N, C-alpha and C positions, 0 to 999 in steps of 0.2 A: 831655642832659636827658631824664629819664624823667617821664612823667605817668601816674599810676595813678588811674583813676576807678572808684569803687565804685558799681556800678549799684543795688545793694540799699539802700545808705544815702544815695545821691545826694551823695557827697562825693568830692573829688579831692585827691590829694597829688602834689606835684611836687618834684623836686630837680634844680637846674641843675648841681650838682657830682657827680651820681651816677655818671658814667662817665668813663673815661680812655681816649682813643683809643689811646695807646701800649701799654696793657696789654690792651685789648679786653675789659675787664670792667666790670660795673656792678652796683650794689646800691642798693636802696631799702628802708628800714625801714617796715613796715606795722603798724598796731595789731593786737594779738592779738584784739581784738573783731571783726575782719574775718574770722576763721576761718569757713569755710562760705559766705561771700559770693562773688558773681561780680564780677570786676574786668575792666576794659578797659585795655590798656597801649599807650601811645604813646611814640615816641622822636624826638628831634630833636638836631641838633648845632649848635654855634656855636664860633667861634674865640675863644681867650682874649683876643685883642687887638681884638675887634670886637663890637658889640652885635647884629650881624645873625645871624639864626638860619635854619637850613635849613627846608624844608617838613617837616612831621611824617610819621612812618611809623607806621602802625597795626601793632602786634605781635600782636594777637589778644585773645581773652577767655579768662579762666582762672577756675576755681573754687578758692578757697583752702581 
């Protein structure tokens, strides 16, 4: 799961299906209106057969 927080707009977007452990890839669609804004990115994992989620990992902040 990826969570993206837009600091400038004070809005977050998350996608619990954004990544696949087997391919080691992830993607999240962000609004084009966020161009130029600063975002904070967090990542967490969960098993398909369980509602339990790992602790989140802070990936950093980025300017779009």
